MITORPA-383654 format. One line per 3 residues: their letters; for each residue x negated, y, z negated of C-alpha. Coordinates in steps of 0.001 Angstrom, whole numbers. Layout:
% residues N
A = X:Y:Z; ...
//
This chain:
% residues 308
MKK = -5179:5358:-16143; -5437:1991:-18117; -6092:-1370:-16978
EQV = -3036:-2357:-18900; -1194:-271:-16527; -2622:-2232:-13332
LNC = -2333:-5301:-14716; 1816:-4494:-15203; 1775:-3800:-11643
RFS = 1068:-7156:-10111; 3458:-8668:-8153; 3667:-11869:-10248
VWY = 4584:-9636:-13495; 7155:-7235:-12348; 9139:-9757:-10089
PLF = 10760:-11470:-11682; 12236:-9118:-13990; 13358:-7150:-10831
RAI = 14240:-10105:-8702; 17877:-9349:-8198; 17553:-5531:-6696
TIR = 14135:-6407:-4176; 13458:-8389:-1156; 13102:-11913:-1658
STI = 9785:-13333:-2261; 7398:-16348:-2856; 4194:-16168:-4737
LPL = 1291:-18870:-4214; -1817:-19292:-6015; -4963:-18090:-3983
PEN = -7611:-20841:-3925; -11209:-19736:-4961; -12355:-20873:-1252
VKE = -10158:-18537:135; -11106:-15638:-1567; -14739:-15899:-697
YLL = -13257:-16570:2937; -11881:-13211:2886; -14594:-11487:1046
DDG = -17113:-13044:3782; -17514:-10779:6935; -19461:-13841:8916
TLV = -17971:-17217:8278; -17573:-18900:11774; -18394:-22917:12159
WSD = -19178:-24646:15306; -17192:-27003:16883; -18632:-29016:19757
DEN = -17467:-31411:21587; -18509:-33025:24704; -17415:-30568:27342
TTT = -17523:-27187:25384; -19017:-25139:22334; -16485:-22903:20551
LKA = -16400:-21050:17204; -13845:-21344:14814; -12719:-19990:11162
PEF = -12698:-22248:8074; -9667:-24218:7884; -7732:-24968:4834
PEF = -5238:-27493:5742; -3724:-27732:2516; -2684:-24039:1442
AAK = -1957:-23770:5428; 873:-26199:4780; 2045:-24587:1522
VQE = 2173:-21362:3491; 3806:-22611:6670; 6320:-23783:4120
AIS = 7286:-20664:2384; 7353:-18580:5256; 9588:-21198:6884
SLG = 11805:-21177:3849; 12122:-17018:4103; 12847:-17401:7635
GSV = 9946:-18091:9737; 8388:-13988:9101; 7120:-12516:6312
FPK = 5323:-9732:5194; 2186:-10670:3210; 149:-8899:255
LNW = -2003:-9880:-2565; -1673:-8593:-6359; -1104:-5287:-5625
SAP = -1846:-4193:-2233; -653:-5010:1275; -2671:-4733:4498
RDA = -1187:-1367:5643; -4421:-283:6863; -4627:-3086:9332
YWI = -1743:-3018:11389; -3479:-1769:14602; -5729:-5079:14421
AMN = -2523:-7618:14667; -1031:-8588:18559; 2311:-7308:17575
SSL = 717:-4032:15767; 2926:-4910:12985; 2215:-6713:9584
KCK = 5361:-9258:10435; 3450:-12785:10191; 4261:-15929:11220
TLS = 1172:-17871:10717; -1901:-18184:7693; -3933:-16874:10964
DIF = -1854:-13967:11352; -2456:-13646:7550; -6183:-13920:7771
LLF = -6612:-11350:10560; -4940:-8779:8747; -6134:-9681:5223
KSS = -9753:-9711:6393; -9518:-6503:8289; -8110:-4509:5566
DFI = -9966:-2137:3012; -6875:-2239:717; -6972:-5855:603
TRD = -10562:-6010:20; -10353:-3365:-2790; -7581:-5219:-4688
LTQ = -10353:-8146:-4405; -13103:-6232:-5615; -12654:-3087:-7505
PFI = -8838:-3376:-9045; -9600:-1106:-11795; -11809:970:-10142
HCT = -9911:4799:-11548; -8955:3155:-15243; -10428:5308:-17767
DDS = -10886:2908:-20454; -14545:1133:-21337; -13184:-2205:-22099
PDP = -14270:-5386:-20136; -11900:-5895:-17066; -9846:-9009:-17679
SLD = -10234:-12062:-15749; -7834:-12130:-12762; -5743:-14740:-10718
YEL = -5298:-14011:-7486; -1727:-14521:-5595; -757:-14482:-1827
VLR = 2464:-12815:-2009; 4895:-13473:1118; 7629:-11430:1269
KWC = 10871:-12189:3525; 10611:-9770:6722; 13052:-7443:7221
ELI = 13053:-4193:9340; 12517:-1389:6789; 13410:2018:8708
PGA = 10361:4326:7729; 12719:7624:6974; 14662:5874:4750
EFR = 11916:5122:1751; 11095:6842:-1104; 8148:6890:-3070
CFV = 9069:7993:-6855; 6850:8874:-9762; 8088:7786:-13276
KEN = 6160:9354:-16382; 7435:8224:-19941; 10212:6446:-18534
KLI = 11378:9721:-16755; 11962:9866:-12849; 9883:13196:-12672
GIS = 9376:12932:-8973; 10778:11758:-5279; 8528:11491:-2309
QRD = 9585:11007:1424; 7512:7929:2245; 6368:8804:5703
YTQ = 5398:11888:5076; 4158:12580:8592; 7091:12822:10619
YYD = 10016:14608:10395; 13489:13286:9642; 16735:15297:10128
HIS = 18554:13726:8096; 16365:13580:4759; 16606:17655:5249
KQH = 20312:17602:5528; 21064:14863:2797; 18080:15514:276
EEI = 20570:15933:-2505; 22780:13113:-1954; 19636:10919:-1512
CRS = 18127:12547:-4539; 21353:11459:-6525; 21431:8322:-5376
IQE = 17988:7524:-6129; 18639:8922:-9569; 21475:6850:-10222
FFK = 19900:3407:-9118; 16857:4515:-11120; 18931:4787:-14419
RNI = 20891:1691:-13879; 18378:-349:-13232; 14626:382:-13832
QYK = 14606:2846:-16642; 13618:1280:-20068; 13432:-1924:-17999
FLD = 9912:-1848:-16454; 6842:-2702:-18565; 4790:431:-18512
EDC = 6958:4157:-18970; 4574:5701:-16304; 4379:4031:-12884
KYL = 5400:4642:-9232; 8024:2650:-7526; 9304:2741:-3176
KGR = 12878:2513:-2584; 15273:2413:507; 18536:2458:138
VWL = 19717:162:-2663; 16300:-1810:-2666; 12876:-1675:-4994
VDF = 10296:-2212:-2992; 7219:-2184:-4964; 5638:-1120:-8448
NPF = 2514:924:-8132; 172:2061:-11043; 622:5656:-11999
GEV = -2792:7358:-11091; -5003:7789:-8372; -5687:4565:-7041
TDS = -2066:5012:-5115; -1375:7745:-2758; 508:11000:-4073
LLF = 1930:11948:-893; 3555:14590:-1353; 2735:15582:-4546
TWE = -946:15991:-6117; -2215:13869:-9181; -3226:16986:-10738
ELM = 699:18689:-10934; 2040:14723:-11659; -182:14465:-14502
SGN = -265:17838:-15807; 3624:17899:-17138; 3367:21603:-15620
SLK = 6892:22071:-14090; 7149:20968:-10536; 8470:22759:-7327
GEQ = 10337:20617:-4727; 13375:21076:-2455; 16167:21835:-4604
GEG = 17897:25217:-4482; 18044:27527:-7532; 20826:26212:-8620
EAT = 19343:22298:-8671; 16104:23245:-10062; 17451:24195:-13266
EQD = 19199:20937:-13838; 17825:18969:-16824; 16365:15871:-16287
CPV = 16657:16308:-12414; 13263:14715:-10040; 11809:16779:-7991
FRC = 12393:15970:-4257; 9668:16750:-1494; 9889:16126:2341
TNS = 8475:16748:5541; 10875:19825:6479; 9852:20781:9839
KVT = 8257:19365:12570; 5518:22123:12637; 4045:20148:10007
VQP = 4159:16637:11218; 1020:14989:10906; -1223:11600:12482
SPY = -853:8917:10189; -3350:8775:7667; -4125:4944:8593
LSY = -5421:6339:12093; -8523:6707:10334; -9111:2748:9726
RLP = -8932:2130:13460; -12703:3808:13819; -16078:2718:12481
KDF = -16595:4270:8714; -19356:6547:10412; -17381:8340:12559
VDL = -14646:8733:9875; -17761:10038:7734; -19220:12570:10514
STG = -15390:13464:11164; -14676:14163:7232; -18325:15570:6256
EDV = -18103:13160:3478; -21714:12013:4013; -23981:15083:4456
HKL = -27163:12525:5727; -25026:10660:8509; -24199:14776:9347
IDF = -27683:15782:9433; -28573:12751:11596; -26137:13332:14020
LKL = -27198:17006:14265; -30978:16073:14950; -30181:13900:17518
KRN = -27373:15749:19270; -30652:18872:19116; -33117:16256:20211
QQD = -30763:15208:23544; -30512:19318:24384; -33844:19609:23679
DE = -34692:16376:26065; -32216:17869:28791
//
C-alpha cells in the first residue's frame, strides 16, 4: 500500500466525485487547537464562581458555531468522522450507545475515546510500504447526515486493478438469513452498481468500498490498515483464485467476484469492538500479545497462592 493510495481515500477527495450516490455530508477544516485537544488526554479547565468549583473542557466557540450550523443543515443529527476513520470503536461510551451526534460535545466524547481517530491523527501512513517522507495533511471534520443503516444490508467490496474481486458481509459477527438466501441477487446488484458508478472513476485502481442497497458509504485503502472481514489480506493480495459462497456454475463465471457471508448461527462471534471497552492491559493479557504482562500476571497469581 502506497501513501498516495491513502491520500486518495480521504473523504474530501472522493466525496465530490461520488456525491450523487452517497450520503449527504459537510466537510469542515479541523482547527489546529481542536486537533491538539483531541490528542491531549488530560486537558481540563478550572471554573470558579462564588459557590462552586467545577471542571470544564476547553471551549471553541467559533468552531462550535460552524459545527452546530452544519448539524442543523443535515437534519439535526450526524455521523462524524475524520479524513478516513469514524470512531466506531468508541460507540459504547456515548449515552445512546451510538455514533449519532447532535452537538460538538457528543463528537468530542467519541473522538477522544477512539483509537481509530488517534491513528488518523498520528499514524495515517503506518502500513505504507514506500519510504518517501510523509506528506503534510490538512485534517477535516466530516459530518454525515444520520441514516439508520441496516447492519444486515451493508457489504464491503474489494477492488483490485479496477476489478471487483470480493464482497464480504460487513457485520460478519452475526448471521442474517436473508443474506444466505439472496446472496446471488445481492452479488449481482452490487456488481451492476460497481460497473455503473465506480469502476474506472475512482482515483486508484485498488480500493475498498462499503455499500448498502444502492448507496456508497465509504472508500478505504486496499491494504492492512482496514479490516478484510471474511477474507484475509494474503489471499486478496496474492491474486490467487478466491473461494466463496458461489455454486460451481457461478464460480466459473468470468469476472464474478467472490461473495462471503456468515452462513450459520454456529459461527456467530462477539463484536470485534467489544475489546475497546476494556483497558488495554486486559486485552493484552487475554490475547497473549504482551508476553511481559502475562509473565507479571502469572507471578502475581503465584504470589497470591503462596500467601494463601
